[in-house]
C-alpha positions, 0 to 999 in steps of 0.5 A: 350269619346264615345264607339266606334261604330265599335267594338262588343257592350260590347267591345266598353266600354272597358276602359270608365267610366259608370254610371248605375242607378238602377243597383242592379235591374233587368236590370240594374244589367244585364248592370252592369255585361256586362260592368264590363266583358267588362273592363268598370269603372263601378259604380252602384247608387241604392236606394234600394227601399224595394218594388222594385227589387233591391238585393245587391247580384246583384252587379257586381264584380268589380263594385263599388256601391253607395247606394242613390237616384239618384237626391241626392247631394251625386252622383255628385262626381260620376257622374263627368267625366262619359262618358256613362250613363245607366239610368234604375232606376225607379218604375215599377208598374202600379198598385203601380202607382195608389195606390201611384201616388205622390210616382211614380211622385217622383221616375219617374220624380223628382229624374230624372229631379234632376239627368239630372241637375247634369248631366249637370253641372258635365257630360254634354259630357256623353251619356245617354241611358234611359230606359222608357216603352211601357205603354206610349202608352196606349191601341193600336190603331193598332198592331204592335205599332211604335213610331208614335203611339200616346201616351195616358197611362193608368195609372200614371206610364205611365204618369210619364215615358213619362214625364220622357222621354220628360225630356231627349229629352229636355235636348238633344235638349235645353243643347246639351246633348246626351240622348236617350230613349228605349221603353221597352216591357216585360223583363225576364231573370236572376236576376229579383226578383221573390217574390215581385209582381208588378215587371211584370207579368213574374216574377210571372209566373216564381216563381209559375212555379218553385214551381208547383203551377197554373198560375192564368190569368186574363180574358181569356188570350187571351191578346197578349205580346211580351217578350224579354230576358234581353240580348237583351235589354243590347244589344240594350242599347249598340248599342244605347250608341255607335251610334250617330244617336241615340241622341234626339230619342226614340226606341221601342224595341220589339219581332217578336213573339207575343204570348198570355198570355195563351201560355206564361204561358203555356210554362213557366210551361213546362220549369219549368217541376214541373207540376202546370198548368194554370187557368183563373179568374176574373180581381182583382179590379182596374186591369181591368181599367188599362190593355191595351189589346194586345200589340206588338211593331214594333222595325223597327227604332231600327233595322234600326238606331241601327242594333238592332233585338231580338235574343232569341225566347221565348221558348229558353229564359224562359228556360234558365231563369228557369234554372237559378234560378233553379240552384240558388235555 
């Protein structure tokens, strides 16, 4: 059974069996919470890699939780008969992918290939929405970056995420499976792990701002970023799952508001209201080589095909995000 595209994004999944891989992590848990609230039958699969953002406390009420690698044989029974898969699992740290490239390959390619094979056997009719990253483009040749921009990743993580994307496309083309990929930009919001570095700059900014510490920017802080609240990302994922025209396609998710890292840091400090501040520092060893400079994604294709555009301005989103963490401190 497929989601009804005529219904509101979450309501379209009422009564459907949905798998969320990486569903105890940041984005996956927000997907699972939205689905269970809408009345979907949700199974979360997460291996809880210690250095990643997964946390049992993120589990959505009513969701079944399976602690396993998505490529493991034991996931087959959970997948059988599934209607929709939100495939969010993966390693996201760019620096860690350079320190341990073989591990990144295992988590972002090998496990997903085994998972796709299990899906092909157990749930070939399922709609699969895979989350990828803007890192696949590397250093932009122009802004905003559209889906026709060359893909030339600057780190192993970007290479592996691109390979994972391509595997999903191949399974759509070769086996008539219904897969689509969304290239995410810098995502922030509730349930993001603040204490582990390597999960993006935004959780580091929020952690330091809430503690009243200074936020350290590498370089001069002028690099541009478009930031997406996780609620906007979940909207896009659900729209993609319900839209037949998304099958076999890849979509950028971006925001029309491109801010410098200095502006993002200052807005985060202001939202926290704990003093702190912002300072620039020299690049650490290894990081400057894999920095992509400024980035802003062109999401015209997502608007045209999925009817999606971001709703949440960064100042509003970061204020609500800080408030969410403060309420749980």
